[in-house]
N, C-alpha and C positions, 0 to 999 in steps of 0.2 A: 172815476179812476183817473188819476193824473198821468201825464206823459211820462214823468219820472217813474211812476209805479209800473206802467206798462213796460218800460225799458228794463227795469230791474227784473220783472217777472219773465221777460223774454230772455234775458241773460241766464237767469236761473232755469228757465225752460230748456235752454240749449243743453245744459248739464243734466237736468232731470230726465230728458228724453233718453239719454244713454243709460242712466241709472235704471229707468223703467224697463229698458230693453234687457238689461242684465238680470233684473228681477223676473221678467216674463219673456224668456227666450222662446223661440218656436218659429213656426212657419206661418206668420201672419201676412206674409207678402210685403214686408216693410223694408224699403231700402234705407240707407243712412240719411238721405235728405228728408225722406218722409218721417223718419224717427225724430229728427231735430224739429221739424215743423209740428208734429204731434206733441212733442215735448213743450214747445213754446205755447201752443194753443192750450194744451192741457194745464200748464202752469198758470196761465192767465185765468182760466176758468176756475182752477183750484184755488187760486188766490182770492178771486172774487167771492166764491162760496165760503172760503175760510173767514173772510172779513164779514160776510153777512151773518154767520153764526157766532161771531165774536171770538174767533180763534186766530187772533192776530190782525195786523193792519196790512192791507194790500200794498205790495211793494216793499215790505219789510224783509230784510235778509236775516232770517233766524232759523232755528231748528223747525219750528212750526211752519215757517214758509217753505222750507225744503220738503217737509212731509206733505204739505198740501200740493206743492208743485209736482212731486213724484206721483202722488195719488191721482191728480188730474191727468197726468200723462198716461198712467196705467189704465185708467178708465177709458181714455180715448183709444189706446192701443187695443184694448179688449174689444171695444165696439168696432174698430177697424178690422180686427181679425174675424169678427162675426159677419161683417158685410162682405169683405173681400177674401174670405178664406180660400186658400188654394186646395184643390183636390189632390190627394196623395196618389 
């Protein structure tokens, strides 16, 4: 994955983190900075997986790219919620 692809997925991850939080609200114990970081990491992972299965090119800004970025962020937020779940 090139530096340009990583930068594009990072920028997309910034936005996808907030979209993922809107889709999956709740008490995962995630502050805004963690949301952005999980979005960036999730979008890079989602982009890499998407390119491996032939669903777009890593670093491509498209509908498929947005879907994979948000999907990766959702997955990481779900795992984060399982690991660091706050007791009610």
